Structure formats: C-alpha cells, structure tokens
Backbone as CSV, one residue per row, in Angstrom:
resi,resn,N_x,N_y,N_z,CA_x,CA_y,CA_z,C_x,C_y,C_z
1,UNK,0.624,5.913,7.448,-0.591,5.203,7.804,-0.332,4.350,9.038
2,UNK,-1.369,4.194,9.823,-1.250,3.330,10.989,-1.602,1.893,10.597
3,UNK,-1.208,0.964,11.432,-1.557,-0.431,11.167,-3.067,-0.650,11.216
4,UNK,-3.760,0.103,12.058,-5.224,-0.002,12.114,-5.858,0.405,10.790
5,UNK,-5.362,1.482,10.190,-5.892,1.921,8.900,-5.616,0.879,7.821
6,UNK,-4.407,0.349,7.807,-4.062,-0.675,6.827,-4.942,-1.909,7.016
7,UNK,-5.172,-2.287,8.257,-6.007,-3.456,8.541,-7.457,-3.226,8.120
8,UNK,-7.991,-2.029,8.364,-9.375,-1.741,7.959,-9.523,-1.834,6.439
9,UNK,-8.554,-1.295,5.710,-8.618,-1.363,4.248,-8.530,-2.817,3.796
10,UNK,-7.619,-3.575,4.398,-7.462,-4.983,4.025,-8.749,-5.757,4.302
11,UNK,-9.384,-5.514,5.438,-10.644,-6.202,5.752,-11.717,-5.869,4.719
12,UNK,-11.770,-4.599,4.281,-12.742,-4.218,3.257,-12.462,-4.987,1.971
13,UNK,-11.196,-5.056,1.574,-10.847,-5.758,0.339,-11.153,-7.251,0.428
14,UNK,-10.910,-7.855,1.571,-11.218,-9.281,1.734,-12.730,-9.498,1.657
15,UNK,-13.491,-8.624,2.288,-14.951,-8.757,2.277,-15.539,-8.555,0.882
16,UNK,-14.868,-7.776,0.034,-15.387,-7.447,-1.299,-14.520,-8.010,-2.426
17,UNK,-13.735,-9.036,-2.146,-12.789,-9.540,-3.146,-13.465,-10.119,-4.381
18,UNK,-14.669,-10.631,-4.244,-15.363,-11.169,-5.416,-15.926,-10.053,-6.295
19,UNK,-16.302,-8.939,-5.671,-16.840,-7.802,-6.424,-15.737,-6.931,-7.026
20,UNK,-14.578,-6.887,-6.365,-13.472,-6.024,-6.783,-12.157,-6.801,-6.779
21,UNK,-12.004,-7.799,-7.655,-10.802,-8.640,-7.607,-9.513,-7.895,-7.946
22,UNK,-9.572,-6.938,-8.841,-8.356,-6.203,-9.209,-7.876,-5.360,-8.033
23,UNK,-8.791,-4.666,-7.379,-8.421,-3.869,-6.206,-7.858,-4.759,-5.103
24,UNK,-8.449,-5.930,-4.927,-7.986,-6.874,-3.908,-6.530,-7.263,-4.157
25,UNK,-6.216,-7.628,-5.397,-4.852,-8.042,-5.726,-3.890,-6.862,-5.733
26,UNK,-4.354,-5.716,-6.132,-3.502,-4.525,-6.112,-3.129,-4.148,-4.682
27,UNK,-4.073,-4.237,-3.756,-3.768,-3.937,-2.352,-2.775,-4.953,-1.798
28,UNK,-2.905,-6.226,-2.192,-1.921,-7.229,-1.776,-0.531,-6.885,-2.306
29,UNK,-0.466,-6.393,-3.529,0.819,-5.968,-4.091,1.405,-4.807,-3.293
30,UNK,0.573,-3.840,-2.927,1.022,-2.699,-2.134,1.544,-3.169,-0.778
31,UNK,0.839,-4.094,-0.146,1.282,-4.615,1.148,2.574,-5.419,1.014
32,UNK,2.735,-6.128,-0.093,3.979,-6.861,-0.342,5.145,-5.902,-0.482
33,UNK,4.952,-4.817,-1.216,6.003,-3.798,-1.338,6.348,-3.213,0.029
34,UNK,5.332,-2.960,0.829,5.535,-2.398,2.166,6.406,-3.315,3.026
35,UNK,6.087,-4.612,3.028,6.865,-5.571,3.819,8.285,-5.680,3.259
36,UNK,8.426,-5.685,1.941,9.761,-5.740,1.340,10.588,-4.524,1.764
37,UNK,9.961,-3.374,1.842,10.659,-2.176,2.289,11.071,-2.255,3.741
38,UNK,10.161,-2.767,4.587,10.482,-2.898,6.004,11.653,-3.852,6.238
39,UNK,11.682,-4.915,5.476,12.718,-5.928,5.651,13.977,-5.585,4.847
40,UNK,13.818,-4.934,3.723,14.920,-4.742,2.788,15.983,-3.744,3.177
41,UNK,15.672,-2.769,4.016,16.682,-1.757,4.325,17.793,-2.320,5.192
42,UNK,17.496,-3.323,6.016,18.520,-3.899,6.903,19.632,-4.566,6.094
43,UNK,19.336,-5.491,5.169,20.423,-6.063,4.371,21.119,-5.013,3.504
44,UNK,20.361,-4.034,3.043,20.982,-2.957,2.266,22.028,-2.214,3.071
45,UNK,21.736,-1.981,4.325,22.679,-1.298,5.207,23.846,-2.209,5.587
46,UNK,23.531,-3.443,5.978,24.571,-4.376,6.426,25.558,-4.692,5.311
47,UNK,25.062,-4.909,4.101,25.924,-5.273,2.980,26.351,-4.076,2.139
48,UNK,26.091,-2.884,2.658,26.498,-1.628,2.030,25.987,-1.489,0.588
49,UNK,24.775,-1.921,0.393,24.092,-1.745,-0.886,23.218,-0.496,-0.762
50,UNK,23.867,0.656,-0.848,23.210,1.929,-0.533,22.038,2.251,-1.459
51,UNK,22.047,1.719,-2.678,20.952,1.970,-3.610,19.642,1.348,-3.112
52,UNK,19.761,0.336,-2.244,18.577,-0.357,-1.752,17.814,0.446,-0.698
53,UNK,18.511,1.308,0.018,17.873,2.038,1.123,16.804,3.014,0.631
54,UNK,17.062,3.845,-0.407,15.968,4.714,-0.881,14.794,3.932,-1.467
55,UNK,15.098,2.817,-2.150,14.005,1.995,-2.676,13.172,1.410,-1.540
56,UNK,13.828,1.018,-0.468,13.105,0.500,0.692,12.232,1.587,1.315
57,UNK,12.745,2.811,1.358,11.953,3.922,1.888,10.702,4.180,1.073
58,UNK,10.841,4.128,-0.238,9.676,4.312,-1.116,8.693,3.169,-0.924
59,UNK,9.219,1.940,-0.818,8.346,0.776,-0.619,7.611,0.865,0.716
60,UNK,8.288,1.371,1.746,7.615,1.511,3.050,6.505,2.555,2.987
61,UNK,6.619,3.507,2.088,5.599,4.544,1.943,4.498,4.136,0.966
62,UNK,4.614,2.965,0.351,3.669,2.545,-0.687,2.204,2.599,-0.246
63,UNK,1.826,2.089,0.930,0.402,2.160,1.298,-0.122,3.598,1.383
64,UNK,0.662,4.481,1.984,0.222,5.881,2.104,0.129,6.542,0.733
65,UNK,1.119,6.305,-0.113,1.108,6.895,-1.453,-0.076,6.388,-2.266
66,UNK,-0.355,5.097,-2.157,-1.474,4.508,-2.886,-2.810,5.084,-2.426
67,UNK,-2.993,5.191,-1.119,-4.247,5.734,-0.587,-4.406,7.194,-0.992
68,UNK,-3.329,7.971,-0.949,-3.401,9.373,-1.378,-3.793,9.468,-2.847
69,UNK,-3.195,8.626,-3.683,-3.515,8.636,-5.107,-4.975,8.266,-5.334
70,UNK,-5.470,7.246,-4.611,-6.861,6.825,-4.776,-7.836,7.892,-4.271
71,UNK,-7.493,8.542,-3.150,-8.357,9.621,-2.640,-8.468,10.754,-3.650
72,UNK,-7.343,11.125,-4.239,-7.337,12.210,-5.226,-8.180,11.819,-6.437
73,UNK,-8.005,10.623,-6.938,-8.783,10.161,-8.087,-10.275,10.083,-7.741
74,UNK,-10.597,9.668,-6.534,-11.994,9.599,-6.093,-12.600,10.998,-5.997
75,UNK,-11.832,11.930,-5.427,-12.302,13.309,-5.278,-12.555,13.956,-6.641
76,UNK,-11.698,13.644,-7.612,-11.845,14.211,-8.956,-12.829,13.427,-9.818
77,UNK,-13.459,12.422,-9.229,-14.460,11.580,-9.898,-13.897,10.858,-11.127
78,UNK,-12.591,10.537,-11.059,-11.987,9.757,-12.136,-12.049,8.269,-11.819
79,UNK,-12.189,7.955,-10.535,-12.155,6.567,-10.083,-13.009,6.464,-8.828
80,UNK,-13.903,5.527,-8.831,-14.750,5.332,-7.646,-14.005,4.445,-6.660
81,UNK,-14.041,4.842,-5.414,-13.315,4.103,-4.381,-14.209,3.966,-3.160
82,UNK,-14.825,2.801,-3.014,-15.774,2.570,-1.928,-15.126,2.433,-0.552
83,UNK,-13.844,2.102,-0.511,-13.179,1.884,0.779,-12.529,3.136,1.339
84,UNK,-12.708,4.280,0.693,-12.090,5.528,1.172,-12.478,5.811,2.617
85,UNK,-13.702,5.560,2.992,-14.129,5.803,4.355,-13.442,4.901,5.383
86,UNK,-12.795,3.853,4.913,-12.120,2.910,5.808,-10.649,3.241,5.972
87,UNK,-10.152,4.218,5.239,-8.720,4.549,5.309,-8.440,5.534,6.426
C-alpha cells in the first residue's frame, strides 16, 4: 500500500469514528503494528535477534493484509466496508 492509500483510509476512519468506533481503533492497531515493523527490524538485525526480522516483515505488511481481508469479506457480503472505495 502507498502512504496516500493509508492516509485516505485513516481520514475516513477519523471522519466516521463516532459511527464506527471499533473499525477506528482496529485501524489504529494495524497502523501501530506497521510502525513497529518499520522500526523493529533494525534492532533485530543489530542485536542479532533473527526471530524479530520475519515478525517485523509481517507487521510491515499488516495494512495491506488487513485491507485485502476486508475487501474479500466485503465482496462475499460477510462484512460491510464503507471505506473500500478509499483504499
């Protein structure tokens, strides 16, 4: 995902946080994982904590994985997702 896509989704969640509080907090959790992944691989490499590097890679992919999961659920009509057009 690009930063523009992430920002558009975040703006949608901020604008609708009172209507969709769980989605708002879940997106914040996804963004927190993403930042932890971006920052976490460096100490993992420097301190030779090799187990941390794959976890950081997964965390860096969290926004894309989450959006893919939500798109699939929306397409299958299992979950309504109003911000899909913003991704």
